[in-house]
A tleap script that builds the chain and sets N, CA, C and O, in Angstrom:
source leaprc.protein.ff14SB
mol = sequence {
  NMET LYS PHE ILE LEU LEU ILE ILE SER SER
  PHE SER GLY GLY VAL VAL VAL GLY GLY ALA
  TYR ALA ALA PHE ILE THR LEU LEU GLU ILE
  PHE PRO ARG LEU LEU GLN VAL SER ASN THR
  LYS LYS TYR TYR LEU ALA TYR GLU TYR ILE
  PHE MET LEU GLY THR PHE LEU TYR THR ILE
  VAL TYR PHE PHE ASP LEU LYS ILE LYS LEU
  GLY ALA ILE GLY ALA ALA ILE CYS GLY LEU
  SER SER GLY ILE PHE LEU GLY THR LEU SER
  SER ALA LEU ALA GLU THR LEU ASN VAL LEU
  PRO VAL ILE ALA LYS LYS PHE LYS ILE LYS
  LYS HIE MET LYS ILE ALA PHE ILE ALA MET
  LEU LEU GLY LYS VAL PHE GLY ALA LEU TYR
  TYR PHE ILE ASN ASN ILE GLY CGLY
}
set mol.1.N position { 2.525 11.526 -17.769 }
set mol.1.CA position { 2.433 10.188 -17.960 }
set mol.1.C position { 3.780 9.333 -18.273 }
set mol.1.O position { 3.855 8.107 -18.363 }
set mol.2.N position { 4.863 10.318 -18.423 }
set mol.2.CA position { 6.282 9.147 -18.171 }
set mol.2.C position { 6.656 8.971 -16.523 }
set mol.2.O position { 7.819 8.836 -16.145 }
set mol.3.N position { 5.771 8.987 -15.820 }
set mol.3.CA position { 5.809 8.975 -14.673 }
set mol.3.C position { 5.105 7.490 -14.219 }
set mol.3.O position { 5.498 6.520 -13.571 }
set mol.4.N position { 3.747 7.884 -14.977 }
set mol.4.CA position { 3.209 6.673 -14.639 }
set mol.4.C position { 3.662 5.299 -15.445 }
set mol.4.O position { 3.746 4.146 -15.023 }
set mol.5.N position { 3.919 5.837 -16.742 }
set mol.5.CA position { 5.147 4.495 -17.353 }
set mol.5.C position { 6.432 4.120 -16.551 }
set mol.5.O position { 6.958 3.007 -16.515 }
set mol.6.N position { 6.820 5.199 -15.947 }
set mol.6.CA position { 7.873 4.269 -15.175 }
set mol.6.C position { 7.667 3.681 -14.084 }
set mol.6.O position { 8.554 2.924 -13.692 }
set mol.7.N position { 6.578 3.828 -13.356 }
set mol.7.CA position { 5.800 2.949 -12.041 }
set mol.7.C position { 5.629 1.532 -12.722 }
set mol.7.O position { 6.030 0.474 -12.237 }
set mol.8.N position { 5.017 1.672 -13.832 }
set mol.8.CA position { 4.237 0.261 -14.587 }
set mol.8.C position { 4.945 -0.289 -14.745 }
set mol.8.O position { 4.853 -1.490 -14.496 }
set mol.9.N position { 6.350 0.392 -15.378 }
set mol.9.CA position { 7.358 -1.196 -16.059 }
set mol.9.C position { 8.707 -1.304 -14.600 }
set mol.9.O position { 9.114 -2.435 -14.337 }
set mol.10.N position { 9.110 -0.456 -14.022 }
set mol.10.CA position { 9.320 -0.646 -12.707 }
set mol.10.C position { 8.723 -1.746 -11.728 }
set mol.10.O position { 9.342 -2.476 -10.954 }
set mol.11.N position { 7.484 -1.678 -11.943 }
set mol.11.CA position { 6.410 -2.620 -10.944 }
set mol.11.C position { 6.711 -4.034 -11.876 }
set mol.11.O position { 7.237 -5.086 -11.511 }
set mol.12.N position { 6.322 -3.754 -12.847 }
set mol.12.CA position { 6.603 -5.278 -13.590 }
set mol.12.C position { 7.964 -6.061 -13.740 }
set mol.12.O position { 8.030 -7.286 -13.845 }
set mol.13.N position { 9.095 -5.159 -13.738 }
set mol.13.CA position { 10.127 -5.743 -13.829 }
set mol.13.C position { 10.366 -6.644 -12.320 }
set mol.13.O position { 10.881 -7.760 -12.255 }
set mol.14.N position { 9.918 -5.947 -11.325 }
set mol.14.CA position { 10.196 -6.177 -10.251 }
set mol.14.C position { 9.050 -7.731 -10.080 }
set mol.14.O position { 9.314 -8.602 -9.251 }
set mol.15.N position { 8.162 -7.795 -10.753 }
set mol.15.CA position { 6.812 -8.912 -10.401 }
set mol.15.C position { 7.807 -10.095 -11.403 }
set mol.15.O position { 7.722 -11.318 -11.284 }
set mol.16.N position { 8.540 -9.511 -12.178 }
set mol.16.CA position { 9.249 -10.976 -13.493 }
set mol.16.C position { 10.368 -11.203 -12.419 }
set mol.16.O position { 10.438 -12.407 -12.172 }
set mol.17.N position { 11.381 -10.375 -11.605 }
set mol.17.CA position { 12.091 -10.622 -10.592 }
set mol.17.C position { 11.901 -11.233 -9.694 }
set mol.17.O position { 12.795 -12.017 -9.375 }
set mol.18.N position { 10.574 -11.169 -8.800 }
set mol.18.CA position { 10.631 -12.004 -7.947 }
set mol.18.C position { 9.564 -13.240 -7.991 }
set mol.18.O position { 9.042 -13.778 -7.015 }
set mol.19.N position { 9.380 -13.542 -9.314 }
set mol.19.CA position { 8.578 -14.347 -9.920 }
set mol.19.C position { 9.630 -15.633 -10.155 }
set mol.19.O position { 9.463 -16.775 -9.729 }
set mol.20.N position { 10.928 -15.064 -11.068 }
set mol.20.CA position { 11.701 -15.822 -11.431 }
set mol.20.C position { 12.724 -16.712 -10.040 }
set mol.20.O position { 13.110 -17.880 -10.067 }
set mol.21.N position { 12.973 -15.536 -8.779 }
set mol.21.CA position { 13.584 -16.051 -7.820 }
set mol.21.C position { 12.877 -17.014 -7.071 }
set mol.21.O position { 13.267 -17.999 -6.444 }
set mol.22.N position { 11.586 -16.456 -7.292 }
set mol.22.CA position { 10.318 -17.643 -6.166 }
set mol.22.C position { 10.291 -18.855 -7.169 }
set mol.22.O position { 10.098 -19.913 -6.570 }
set mol.23.N position { 10.419 -18.982 -8.419 }
set mol.23.CA position { 10.665 -20.403 -9.198 }
set mol.23.C position { 11.898 -20.445 -8.848 }
set mol.23.O position { 12.000 -21.488 -8.201 }
set mol.24.N position { 12.547 -20.113 -8.874 }
set mol.24.CA position { 14.408 -20.577 -8.638 }
set mol.24.C position { 14.307 -21.473 -7.181 }
set mol.24.O position { 14.645 -22.638 -6.972 }
set mol.25.N position { 13.752 -20.536 -6.328 }
set mol.25.CA position { 13.650 -21.309 -4.699 }
set mol.25.C position { 13.167 -22.538 -4.737 }
set mol.25.O position { 13.716 -23.527 -4.254 }
set mol.26.N position { 11.805 -22.497 -5.492 }
set mol.26.CA position { 10.687 -23.735 -5.350 }
set mol.26.C position { 11.276 -24.890 -6.325 }
set mol.26.O position { 10.749 -25.984 -6.127 }
set mol.27.N position { 12.125 -24.864 -7.195 }
set mol.27.CA position { 12.846 -25.561 -8.432 }
set mol.27.C position { 13.948 -26.151 -7.699 }
set mol.27.O position { 14.341 -27.153 -8.295 }
set mol.28.N position { 14.562 -25.932 -6.695 }
set mol.28.CA position { 15.627 -26.402 -5.933 }
set mol.28.C position { 15.362 -27.379 -4.720 }
set mol.28.O position { 16.021 -28.248 -4.151 }
set mol.29.N position { 14.119 -26.851 -4.586 }
set mol.29.CA position { 13.216 -27.502 -3.299 }
set mol.29.C position { 14.148 -27.106 -1.732 }
set mol.29.O position { 14.358 -27.820 -0.751 }
set mol.30.N position { 14.438 -26.091 -1.938 }
set mol.30.CA position { 15.202 -25.966 -0.310 }
set mol.30.C position { 14.057 -26.151 0.985 }
set mol.30.O position { 14.348 -26.880 1.933 }
set mol.31.N position { 13.040 -25.592 0.945 }
set mol.31.CA position { 12.176 -26.003 2.049 }
set mol.31.C position { 11.806 -27.559 2.450 }
set mol.31.O position { 11.924 -28.078 3.560 }
set mol.32.N position { 11.261 -28.233 1.070 }
set mol.32.CA position { 11.290 -29.444 1.427 }
set mol.32.C position { 12.597 -30.332 2.126 }
set mol.32.O position { 12.710 -30.969 3.174 }
set mol.33.N position { 13.285 -30.103 1.267 }
set mol.33.CA position { 14.593 -30.587 1.904 }
set mol.33.C position { 14.768 -30.244 3.420 }
set mol.33.O position { 14.952 -31.078 4.307 }
set mol.34.N position { 14.695 -29.048 3.562 }
set mol.34.CA position { 15.719 -28.427 4.937 }
set mol.34.C position { 14.393 -29.424 5.394 }
set mol.34.O position { 15.036 -30.341 5.907 }
set mol.35.N position { 13.140 -29.776 5.515 }
set mol.35.CA position { 12.161 -29.637 6.520 }
set mol.35.C position { 12.772 -31.235 6.405 }
set mol.35.O position { 12.498 -31.841 7.441 }
set mol.36.N position { 13.348 -31.882 5.655 }
set mol.36.CA position { 13.422 -33.332 5.703 }
set mol.36.C position { 14.884 -33.549 6.411 }
set mol.36.O position { 15.046 -34.592 7.043 }
set mol.37.N position { 15.972 -32.584 6.324 }
set mol.37.CA position { 17.090 -33.077 6.996 }
set mol.37.C position { 17.125 -32.523 8.667 }
set mol.37.O position { 17.927 -33.003 9.468 }
set mol.38.N position { 16.291 -31.622 8.985 }
set mol.38.CA position { 15.815 -30.912 10.431 }
set mol.38.C position { 14.751 -31.739 10.798 }
set mol.38.O position { 14.320 -31.497 11.925 }
set mol.39.N position { 14.210 -32.618 10.206 }
set mol.39.CA position { 13.112 -33.130 10.476 }
set mol.39.C position { 12.482 -32.076 11.775 }
set mol.39.O position { 12.525 -32.177 13.001 }
set mol.40.N position { 11.843 -30.957 10.767 }
set mol.40.CA position { 10.879 -30.222 11.354 }
set mol.40.C position { 9.487 -29.802 10.380 }
set mol.40.O position { 9.123 -28.647 10.158 }
set mol.41.N position { 9.091 -30.550 10.077 }
set mol.41.CA position { 8.214 -31.117 8.856 }
set mol.41.C position { 6.856 -29.804 9.262 }
set mol.41.O position { 6.512 -28.928 8.468 }
set mol.42.N position { 6.304 -29.988 10.611 }
set mol.42.CA position { 5.703 -29.394 11.640 }
set mol.42.C position { 5.816 -27.653 11.336 }
set mol.42.O position { 4.735 -27.093 11.152 }
set mol.43.N position { 6.543 -27.157 11.303 }
set mol.43.CA position { 7.018 -25.576 11.014 }
set mol.43.C position { 6.886 -25.130 9.526 }
set mol.43.O position { 7.367 -24.101 9.051 }
set mol.44.N position { 6.272 -25.923 8.973 }
set mol.44.CA position { 6.606 -25.755 7.220 }
set mol.44.C position { 6.478 -24.295 6.923 }
set mol.44.O position { 7.297 -23.471 6.518 }
set mol.45.N position { 5.098 -24.204 7.271 }
set mol.45.CA position { 4.399 -22.703 7.486 }
set mol.45.C position { 5.498 -21.547 7.924 }
set mol.45.O position { 5.762 -20.392 7.589 }
set mol.46.N position { 5.891 -22.343 8.690 }
set mol.46.CA position { 6.805 -20.989 9.738 }
set mol.46.C position { 7.946 -20.405 8.478 }
set mol.46.O position { 8.177 -19.272 8.056 }
set mol.47.N position { 8.635 -22.070 8.053 }
set mol.47.CA position { 9.920 -21.250 7.022 }
set mol.47.C position { 9.501 -20.536 6.216 }
set mol.47.O position { 10.144 -19.518 5.959 }
set mol.48.N position { 8.275 -20.813 5.528 }
set mol.48.CA position { 7.771 -20.346 4.250 }
set mol.48.C position { 7.240 -18.608 4.665 }
set mol.48.O position { 7.261 -17.672 3.865 }
set mol.49.N position { 6.890 -18.551 5.788 }
set mol.49.CA position { 6.650 -17.102 6.351 }
set mol.49.C position { 7.829 -15.907 6.587 }
set mol.49.O position { 7.952 -14.716 6.300 }
set mol.50.N position { 8.488 -16.771 7.167 }
set mol.50.CA position { 10.185 -16.339 7.594 }
set mol.50.C position { 10.904 -15.827 6.220 }
set mol.50.O position { 11.461 -14.741 6.063 }
set mol.51.N position { 10.784 -16.665 5.457 }
set mol.51.CA position { 11.139 -16.505 4.045 }
set mol.51.C position { 10.951 -15.300 3.076 }
set mol.51.O position { 11.794 -14.803 2.329 }
set mol.52.N position { 9.279 -14.844 3.315 }
set mol.52.CA position { 8.769 -14.010 2.745 }
set mol.52.C position { 8.900 -12.871 3.397 }
set mol.52.O position { 9.013 -11.817 2.772 }
set mol.53.N position { 8.904 -12.908 4.573 }
set mol.53.CA position { 8.989 -11.905 5.327 }
set mol.53.C position { 10.530 -11.082 5.356 }
set mol.53.O position { 10.709 -9.890 5.106 }
set mol.54.N position { 11.468 -12.004 5.704 }
set mol.54.CA position { 13.097 -11.314 5.232 }
set mol.54.C position { 13.382 -10.799 4.026 }
set mol.54.O position { 14.296 -9.988 3.877 }
set mol.55.N position { 12.222 -11.444 2.528 }
set mol.55.CA position { 12.934 -10.969 1.574 }
set mol.55.C position { 12.233 -9.836 1.245 }
set mol.55.O position { 12.715 -9.088 0.394 }
set mol.56.N position { 11.048 -9.539 1.829 }
set mol.56.CA position { 9.694 -8.271 1.823 }
set mol.56.C position { 10.797 -7.297 2.628 }
set mol.56.O position { 11.163 -6.360 1.919 }
set mol.57.N position { 11.394 -7.325 3.945 }
set mol.57.CA position { 11.900 -6.377 4.509 }
set mol.57.C position { 13.508 -6.346 3.822 }
set mol.57.O position { 14.203 -5.558 4.465 }
set mol.58.N position { 14.128 -6.885 2.888 }
set mol.58.CA position { 15.218 -6.922 2.690 }
set mol.58.C position { 14.845 -5.699 1.224 }
set mol.58.O position { 15.488 -4.668 1.026 }
set mol.59.N position { 13.697 -6.175 0.393 }
set mol.59.CA position { 13.620 -5.254 -0.552 }
set mol.59.C position { 13.365 -3.736 0.036 }
set mol.59.O position { 13.695 -2.754 -0.629 }
set mol.60.N position { 12.663 -3.603 1.525 }
set mol.60.CA position { 12.166 -2.460 1.700 }
set mol.60.C position { 13.444 -1.610 1.883 }
set mol.60.O position { 13.638 -0.555 1.279 }
set mol.61.N position { 14.458 -2.269 2.936 }
set mol.61.CA position { 15.354 -1.965 3.014 }
set mol.61.C position { 16.414 -1.480 1.962 }
set mol.61.O position { 17.243 -0.596 2.178 }
set mol.62.N position { 16.324 -1.915 1.240 }
set mol.62.CA position { 17.320 -1.668 -0.103 }
set mol.62.C position { 16.680 -1.000 -0.934 }
set mol.62.O position { 17.437 -0.069 -1.212 }
set mol.63.N position { 15.406 -0.845 -1.726 }
set mol.63.CA position { 14.749 -0.015 -1.796 }
set mol.63.C position { 14.769 1.553 -1.481 }
set mol.63.O position { 14.921 2.361 -2.397 }
set mol.64.N position { 14.591 1.999 0.008 }
set mol.64.CA position { 14.850 2.878 0.402 }
set mol.64.C position { 15.652 3.294 1.025 }
set mol.64.O position { 15.364 4.005 1.987 }
set mol.65.N position { 16.750 3.047 0.752 }
set mol.65.CA position { 18.316 2.886 1.154 }
set mol.65.C position { 18.362 3.280 2.645 }
set mol.65.O position { 18.771 4.384 3.006 }
set mol.66.N position { 17.886 2.246 3.565 }
set mol.66.CA position { 17.744 2.410 5.219 }
set mol.66.C position { 19.220 2.327 5.588 }
set mol.66.O position { 20.057 1.686 4.952 }
set mol.67.N position { 19.442 3.033 6.666 }
set mol.67.CA position { 20.844 2.593 7.304 }
set mol.67.C position { 20.202 2.036 8.581 }
set mol.67.O position { 19.617 2.846 9.300 }
set mol.68.N position { 20.242 0.799 8.928 }
set mol.68.CA position { 19.987 -0.042 10.392 }
set mol.68.C position { 21.430 -0.099 10.857 }
set mol.68.O position { 22.358 -0.606 10.225 }
set mol.69.N position { 21.526 0.747 12.573 }
set mol.69.CA position { 22.456 0.303 13.048 }
set mol.69.C position { 21.974 -0.744 14.145 }
set mol.69.O position { 21.138 -0.502 15.016 }
set mol.70.N position { 22.604 -1.874 13.966 }
set mol.70.CA position { 22.695 -3.068 14.735 }
set mol.70.C position { 23.325 -3.099 15.640 }
set mol.70.O position { 22.689 -3.341 16.666 }
set mol.71.N position { 24.610 -2.921 15.785 }
set mol.71.CA position { 25.809 -3.181 16.656 }
set mol.71.C position { 26.177 -4.356 16.184 }
set mol.71.O position { 25.637 -4.883 15.212 }
set mol.72.N position { 27.610 -5.111 17.173 }
set mol.72.CA position { 28.412 -6.206 16.603 }
set mol.72.C position { 27.083 -7.249 16.883 }
set mol.72.O position { 27.088 -8.069 15.965 }
set mol.73.N position { 26.364 -7.415 17.475 }
set mol.73.CA position { 25.743 -8.537 18.090 }
set mol.73.C position { 24.699 -8.742 16.940 }
set mol.73.O position { 24.660 -9.856 16.418 }
set mol.74.N position { 23.683 -7.570 16.416 }
set mol.74.CA position { 22.950 -7.612 15.489 }
set mol.74.C position { 23.514 -7.888 14.311 }
set mol.74.O position { 23.045 -8.733 13.547 }
set mol.75.N position { 24.823 -7.031 14.003 }
set mol.75.CA position { 25.379 -7.665 12.559 }
set mol.75.C position { 26.001 -9.450 12.348 }
set mol.75.O position { 26.007 -10.050 11.273 }
set mol.76.N position { 26.416 -9.934 13.510 }
set mol.76.CA position { 26.829 -10.978 13.641 }
set mol.76.C position { 25.595 -11.791 13.661 }
set mol.76.O position { 25.916 -12.900 13.234 }
set mol.77.N position { 24.000 -11.765 14.032 }
set mol.77.CA position { 22.956 -12.427 13.985 }
set mol.77.C position { 22.691 -12.130 12.353 }
set mol.77.O position { 22.645 -13.136 11.645 }
set mol.78.N position { 22.517 -10.854 11.714 }
set mol.78.CA position { 22.526 -10.820 10.192 }
set mol.78.C position { 22.995 -11.641 9.605 }
set mol.78.O position { 22.331 -12.265 8.778 }
set mol.79.N position { 24.495 -11.949 9.878 }
set mol.79.CA position { 25.739 -12.339 9.151 }
set mol.79.C position { 25.606 -13.680 8.998 }
set mol.79.O position { 25.951 -14.287 7.983 }
set mol.80.N position { 25.101 -14.188 10.002 }
set mol.80.CA position { 25.189 -15.637 10.680 }
set mol.80.C position { 23.508 -16.165 9.914 }
set mol.80.O position { 23.157 -17.315 10.180 }
set mol.81.N position { 23.181 -15.867 9.601 }
set mol.81.CA position { 21.279 -15.690 8.872 }
set mol.81.C position { 21.741 -15.825 7.429 }
set mol.81.O position { 21.433 -16.758 6.686 }
set mol.82.N position { 22.500 -14.811 7.122 }
set mol.82.CA position { 22.754 -14.395 6.038 }
set mol.82.C position { 23.388 -15.913 5.122 }
set mol.82.O position { 22.990 -16.423 4.074 }
set mol.83.N position { 24.601 -16.326 6.130 }
set mol.83.CA position { 25.369 -17.245 5.975 }
set mol.83.C position { 24.604 -18.536 5.512 }
set mol.83.O position { 24.847 -19.123 4.458 }
set mol.84.N position { 23.257 -19.059 6.805 }
set mol.84.CA position { 22.769 -20.298 6.131 }
set mol.84.C position { 22.084 -20.000 5.067 }
set mol.84.O position { 22.283 -20.726 4.093 }
set mol.85.N position { 21.094 -18.873 4.924 }
set mol.85.CA position { 20.474 -19.287 3.607 }
set mol.85.C position { 21.471 -19.260 2.147 }
set mol.85.O position { 21.184 -19.704 1.035 }
set mol.86.N position { 22.430 -18.734 2.497 }
set mol.86.CA position { 23.231 -18.749 1.238 }
set mol.86.C position { 23.764 -20.469 1.271 }
set mol.86.O position { 23.825 -21.201 0.283 }
set mol.87.N position { 24.106 -20.833 2.657 }
set mol.87.CA position { 24.866 -21.745 2.159 }
set mol.87.C position { 23.841 -23.402 2.111 }
set mol.87.O position { 24.167 -24.552 1.817 }
set mol.88.N position { 22.704 -22.862 2.498 }
set mol.88.CA position { 22.022 -23.570 1.941 }
set mol.88.C position { 21.400 -23.595 0.484 }
set mol.88.O position { 21.242 -24.704 -0.025 }
set mol.89.N position { 21.041 -22.493 -0.213 }
set mol.89.CA position { 20.971 -22.330 -1.436 }
set mol.89.C position { 21.622 -22.833 -2.138 }
set mol.89.O position { 21.090 -23.297 -3.147 }
set mol.90.N position { 23.234 -23.005 -1.932 }
set mol.90.CA position { 24.399 -23.237 -3.094 }
set mol.90.C position { 24.526 -24.739 -2.322 }
set mol.90.O position { 25.462 -25.352 -2.835 }
set mol.91.N position { 23.905 -25.483 -1.298 }
set mol.91.CA position { 24.078 -26.512 -1.205 }
set mol.91.C position { 22.856 -27.620 -1.772 }
set mol.91.O position { 22.974 -28.830 -1.961 }
set mol.92.N position { 21.425 -26.576 -2.002 }
set mol.92.CA position { 20.415 -27.215 -2.829 }
set mol.92.C position { 20.765 -27.364 -4.374 }
set mol.92.O position { 20.350 -28.194 -5.183 }
set mol.93.N position { 21.756 -26.189 -4.557 }
set mol.93.CA position { 21.937 -26.337 -5.938 }
set mol.93.C position { 22.820 -27.365 -6.645 }
set mol.93.O position { 22.752 -27.817 -7.788 }
set mol.94.N position { 23.860 -27.659 -5.412 }
set mol.94.CA position { 24.551 -28.635 -5.679 }
set mol.94.C position { 23.824 -29.913 -5.799 }
set mol.94.O position { 23.917 -30.588 -6.825 }
set mol.95.N position { 23.038 -30.305 -4.700 }
set mol.95.CA position { 22.479 -31.416 -4.856 }
set mol.95.C position { 21.416 -31.532 -5.724 }
set mol.95.O position { 20.850 -32.626 -5.707 }
set mol.96.N position { 20.987 -30.677 -6.494 }
set mol.96.CA position { 20.163 -30.527 -7.451 }
set mol.96.C position { 20.784 -30.569 -8.702 }
set mol.96.O position { 20.122 -30.945 -9.670 }
set mol.97.N position { 22.132 -30.191 -8.854 }
set mol.97.CA position { 23.065 -30.742 -9.998 }
set mol.97.C position { 23.894 -32.203 -9.610 }
set mol.97.O position { 24.843 -32.637 -10.264 }
set mol.98.N position { 23.350 -32.806 -8.481 }
set mol.98.CA position { 24.307 -34.009 -8.594 }
set mol.98.C position { 25.315 -33.928 -8.552 }
set mol.98.O position { 25.902 -34.922 -8.979 }
set mol.99.N position { 26.287 -32.658 -7.996 }
set mol.99.CA position { 27.391 -32.909 -7.987 }
set mol.99.C position { 28.259 -33.542 -7.025 }
set mol.99.O position { 29.424 -33.930 -7.119 }
set mol.100.N position { 27.109 -33.563 -5.715 }
set mol.100.CA position { 28.443 -34.420 -4.350 }
set mol.100.C position { 28.415 -36.260 -5.064 }
set mol.100.O position { 29.451 -36.914 -5.186 }
set mol.101.N position { 27.010 -36.799 -5.450 }
set mol.101.CA position { 27.216 -37.703 -6.069 }
set mol.101.C position { 28.401 -37.990 -7.225 }
set mol.101.O position { 28.831 -39.137 -7.341 }
set mol.102.N position { 28.799 -37.154 -7.883 }
set mol.102.CA position { 29.555 -37.255 -8.873 }
set mol.102.C position { 31.060 -37.277 -8.504 }
set mol.102.O position { 32.000 -37.985 -8.865 }
set mol.103.N position { 30.946 -36.332 -7.727 }
set mol.103.CA position { 32.460 -36.423 -6.645 }
set mol.103.C position { 32.750 -37.348 -5.753 }
set mol.103.O position { 33.928 -37.627 -5.531 }
set mol.104.N position { 31.637 -38.024 -5.045 }
set mol.104.CA position { 32.250 -39.097 -4.388 }
set mol.104.C position { 32.566 -40.400 -5.427 }
set mol.104.O position { 33.461 -41.225 -5.244 }
set mol.105.N position { 31.783 -40.387 -6.360 }
set mol.105.CA position { 32.040 -41.931 -7.041 }
set mol.105.C position { 33.289 -41.788 -7.887 }
set mol.105.O position { 33.833 -42.759 -8.412 }
set mol.106.N position { 33.968 -39.837 -8.062 }
set mol.106.CA position { 35.188 -39.948 -8.760 }
set mol.106.C position { 36.203 -40.347 -7.763 }
set mol.106.O position { 37.295 -40.822 -8.074 }
set mol.107.N position { 35.922 -40.201 -6.915 }
set mol.107.CA position { 36.992 -39.876 -5.576 }
set mol.107.C position { 37.332 -41.056 -4.657 }
set mol.107.O position { 38.224 -41.265 -3.834 }
set mol.108.N position { 36.281 -41.746 -5.114 }
set mol.108.CA position { 35.879 -43.088 -4.139 }
set mol.108.C position { 35.981 -42.690 -2.691 }
set mol.108.O position { 36.964 -43.102 -2.074 }
set mol.109.N position { 35.024 -41.884 -2.015 }
set mol.109.CA position { 34.493 -41.646 -1.018 }
set mol.109.C position { 33.142 -42.055 -0.260 }
set mol.109.O position { 32.706 -41.824 0.867 }
set mol.110.N position { 32.654 -42.788 -1.409 }
set mol.110.CA position { 31.312 -42.712 -1.028 }
set mol.110.C position { 30.790 -43.077 0.789 }
set mol.110.O position { 29.796 -42.682 1.398 }
set mol.111.N position { 31.740 -43.821 1.168 }
set mol.111.CA position { 31.615 -44.627 2.457 }
set mol.111.C position { 31.996 -43.105 3.749 }
set mol.111.O position { 31.612 -43.062 4.918 }
set mol.112.N position { 32.846 -42.026 3.002 }
set mol.112.CA position { 32.968 -40.880 4.101 }
set mol.112.C position { 32.225 -39.632 3.191 }
set mol.112.O position { 32.768 -38.536 3.049 }
set mol.113.N position { 31.347 -39.861 2.800 }
set mol.113.CA position { 30.768 -38.724 2.469 }
set mol.113.C position { 30.370 -37.509 3.503 }
set mol.113.O position { 30.308 -36.313 3.220 }
set mol.114.N position { 30.103 -38.158 4.837 }
set mol.114.CA position { 29.523 -37.055 5.852 }
set mol.114.C position { 30.686 -36.131 5.860 }
set mol.114.O position { 30.491 -34.939 5.626 }
set mol.115.N position { 32.146 -36.678 6.166 }
set mol.115.CA position { 33.273 -36.170 6.749 }
set mol.115.C position { 33.207 -35.517 5.388 }
set mol.115.O position { 32.585 -34.466 5.541 }
set mol.116.N position { 33.523 -35.646 4.283 }
set mol.116.CA position { 33.936 -34.912 2.795 }
set mol.116.C position { 32.608 -33.141 2.916 }
set mol.116.O position { 32.883 -31.966 2.671 }
set mol.117.N position { 31.430 -33.699 3.327 }
set mol.117.CA position { 30.911 -32.521 3.691 }
set mol.117.C position { 30.948 -31.982 4.717 }
set mol.117.O position { 30.989 -30.756 4.616 }
set mol.118.N position { 30.952 -32.441 5.880 }
set mol.118.CA position { 31.856 -31.309 6.982 }
set mol.118.C position { 32.803 -30.241 6.684 }
set mol.118.O position { 32.660 -29.024 6.806 }
set mol.119.N position { 34.013 -31.071 6.179 }
set mol.119.CA position { 34.895 -30.428 5.497 }
set mol.119.C position { 34.638 -29.389 4.321 }
set mol.119.O position { 35.538 -28.569 4.136 }
set mol.120.N position { 33.810 -29.343 3.720 }
set mol.120.CA position { 33.089 -28.734 2.586 }
set mol.120.C position { 32.474 -27.421 3.606 }
set mol.120.O position { 32.719 -26.218 3.512 }
set mol.121.N position { 31.831 -27.950 4.327 }
set mol.121.CA position { 31.198 -26.376 5.225 }
set mol.121.C position { 31.978 -25.803 5.684 }
set mol.121.O position { 31.874 -24.577 5.684 }
set mol.122.N position { 33.192 -26.484 6.321 }
set mol.122.CA position { 33.798 -25.683 7.064 }
set mol.122.C position { 34.869 -24.828 6.693 }
set mol.122.O position { 35.404 -23.918 7.325 }
set mol.123.N position { 35.104 -25.312 5.478 }
set mol.123.CA position { 35.949 -24.269 5.045 }
set mol.123.C position { 35.709 -23.506 4.313 }
set mol.123.O position { 36.551 -22.781 3.781 }
set mol.124.N position { 33.464 -23.450 3.923 }
set mol.124.CA position { 33.054 -22.612 3.132 }
set mol.124.C position { 32.904 -21.325 4.527 }
set mol.124.O position { 32.906 -20.105 4.359 }
set mol.125.N position { 32.775 -22.107 5.934 }
set mol.125.CA position { 32.440 -21.270 6.953 }
set mol.125.C position { 33.944 -20.386 7.092 }
set mol.125.O position { 34.054 -19.160 7.059 }
set mol.126.N position { 34.841 -21.207 7.225 }
set mol.126.CA position { 36.368 -20.313 7.638 }
set mol.126.C position { 36.715 -19.316 6.399 }
set mol.126.O position { 37.388 -18.303 6.593 }
set mol.127.N position { 36.231 -19.655 5.154 }
set mol.127.CA position { 37.104 -18.745 4.215 }
set mol.127.C position { 35.971 -17.640 4.278 }
set mol.127.O position { 36.330 -16.603 3.720 }
set mol.128.N position { 34.674 -17.596 4.824 }
set mol.128.CA position { 33.636 -16.678 4.828 }
set mol.128.C position { 34.266 -15.748 5.839 }
set mol.128.O position { 34.434 -14.559 5.565 }
set mol.129.N position { 34.682 -16.358 7.213 }
set mol.129.CA position { 35.098 -15.530 8.182 }
set mol.129.C position { 36.588 -14.745 7.873 }
set mol.129.O position { 36.918 -13.613 8.230 }
set mol.130.N position { 37.314 -15.674 7.140 }
set mol.130.CA position { 38.897 -14.403 6.725 }
set mol.130.C position { 38.577 -13.698 5.773 }
set mol.130.O position { 39.264 -12.703 5.545 }
set mol.131.N position { 37.537 -13.976 5.009 }
set mol.131.CA position { 37.055 -12.765 4.076 }
set mol.131.C position { 36.607 -11.558 4.608 }
set mol.131.O position { 37.158 -10.502 4.294 }
set mol.132.N position { 35.678 -11.600 5.372 }
set mol.132.CA position { 34.923 -10.937 6.370 }
set mol.132.C position { 36.159 -10.240 7.442 }
set mol.132.O position { 36.462 -9.054 7.314 }
set mol.133.N position { 36.627 -10.868 8.190 }
set mol.133.CA position { 37.691 -10.138 9.304 }
set mol.133.C position { 38.831 -9.487 8.853 }
set mol.133.O position { 39.426 -8.653 9.536 }
set mol.134.N position { 39.209 -9.873 7.584 }
set mol.134.CA position { 40.630 -9.404 6.458 }
set mol.134.C position { 40.053 -7.968 6.147 }
set mol.134.O position { 40.703 -6.941 6.344 }
set mol.135.N position { 38.737 -7.997 5.629 }
set mol.135.CA position { 38.038 -7.004 5.078 }
set mol.135.C position { 38.486 -6.966 3.308 }
set mol.135.O position { 38.633 -5.920 2.677 }
set mol.136.N position { 38.676 -8.576 2.645 }
set mol.136.CA position { 39.179 -8.621 1.626 }
set mol.136.C position { 38.051 -8.367 0.456 }
set mol.136.O position { 37.006 -9.016 0.446 }
set mol.137.N position { 38.394 -7.234 -0.656 }
set mol.137.CA position { 37.448 -7.270 -1.795 }
set mol.137.C position { 36.463 -5.708 -1.177 }
set mol.137.O position { 35.296 -5.496 -1.505 }
set mol.138.N position { 37.309 -4.767 -0.230 }
set mol.138.CA position { 35.988 -3.948 0.274 }
set mol.138.C position { 36.556 -2.926 1.052 }
set mol.138.O position { 35.833 -2.096 1.604 }
savepdb mol mol.pdb
quit
């Protein structure tokens, strides 16, 4: 009986967390914004399927504590993919909260927002590379 209760509560918790995650991604409108910026509206379903597949595979790997040896190239591809996703997520969150327009108005850089955005992007990329190359925090 305890085992069945554990399964039901675990499944329910997973459904709640998964639902909240999907609602968060939907609220940020990551896919519509990404399609608009990249001009790839015809691949909308591919974005959704890849996102769902990635979430499912990560859950399986995490749940079963799988160790996957990918080598340096595989690790670089996974790191790049994760970085793109996190960058997209953080950019969508910043855009949702209207952080960039406030910064542009405050520092009077409306004309140079593209340069400021590229500088922030490069700062994030090089900061992450420095973090992982020097194995900081781990």
